[in-house]
Every structure is written in structure tokens, then in C-alpha cells.
C-alpha distance (Angstrom), angle and dihedral (degrees) to the residues before:
residue distance angle dihedral
M1 . . .
A2 3.80 . .
E3 3.81 90.7 .
L4 3.81 90.5 50.9
E5 3.81 92.1 49.3
H6 3.80 89.4 49.2
R7 3.84 93.4 50.9
L8 3.81 98.3 42.2
P9 3.84 99.2 73.8
E10 3.82 92.7 48.4
E11 3.81 94.5 46.5
K12 3.79 92.6 43.3
S13 3.80 89.8 51.2
M14 3.81 92.3 53.9
E15 3.79 91.8 44.2
Q16 3.80 91.8 47.8
E17 3.80 91.4 49.8
L18 3.82 91.0 52.7
A19 3.80 92.5 43.5
D20 3.80 91.1 52.5
R21 3.79 90.6 46.8
F22 3.81 95.8 51.4
K23 3.81 105.1 25.1
R24 3.80 94.7 107.6
Q25 3.80 94.6 50.3
E26 3.78 115.4 114.3
E27 3.81 96.9 -169.8
L28 3.77 136.1 34.7
T29 3.79 109.8 -94.3
N30 3.79 129.1 -164.0
E31 3.81 89.0 -109.8
M32 3.81 90.8 54.1
A33 3.80 92.5 47.4
L34 3.80 90.6 51.8
A35 3.81 91.0 48.4
F36 3.83 97.1 48.5
I37 3.82 109.4 24.3
D38 3.80 123.5 71.7
A39 3.81 97.9 178.4
V40 3.80 142.7 -15.3
Y41 3.80 120.4 -145.9
I42 3.80 125.0 -163.9
L43 3.79 107.9 -150.4
P44 3.80 133.1 -170.4
G45 3.78 115.5 -77.4
S46 3.81 94.4 37.6
Q47 3.80 91.6 -72.7
V48 3.78 120.5 151.2
E49 3.79 124.5 -157.3
I50 3.80 120.5 -165.2
R51 3.80 120.0 -161.2
W52 3.79 108.2 -156.0
K53 3.81 124.3 -149.5
F54 3.80 90.1 -131.2
K55 3.77 122.9 66.0
D56 3.75 128.6 -154.8
P57 3.83 103.5 -99.6
L58 3.82 90.0 -149.3
A59 3.82 94.6 52.1
E60 3.79 121.5 101.4
N61 3.81 113.1 -82.3
E62 3.82 104.6 -94.0
D63 3.83 97.0 -175.7
């Protein structure tokens, strides 16, 4: 819990900065894609998986 509380302000700050920067955008731009998306995978069966640069701070630690 202490680790989560320590990480939340930093992650929220970065997320808030990006949200403020792009909040008036009506379409996805290249700059936005580079800021938010880490990777895009095309899988069998026409499935698409997007790996975001930001993780859910409440999700299980995946590292």
C-alpha cells in the first residue's frame, strides 16, 4: 500500500499533464499516439492488442 501511495502522485501528475495537453483534441493525432501507446499487436482472428504506456496503479504488479 505504501508503494502504491508513493507512485500515485507521480503517475497522476504525468497523466494530468497529458490530459491537459490533449483534452481539446477531437481525433487521435500522431503526437497523442506516441504519448499514450507503447505497442500495437495484430493477432490472429483480426484481433488487436494495444499496450499502453500507463498502467493501472491499482492492478496487480506485473513486473
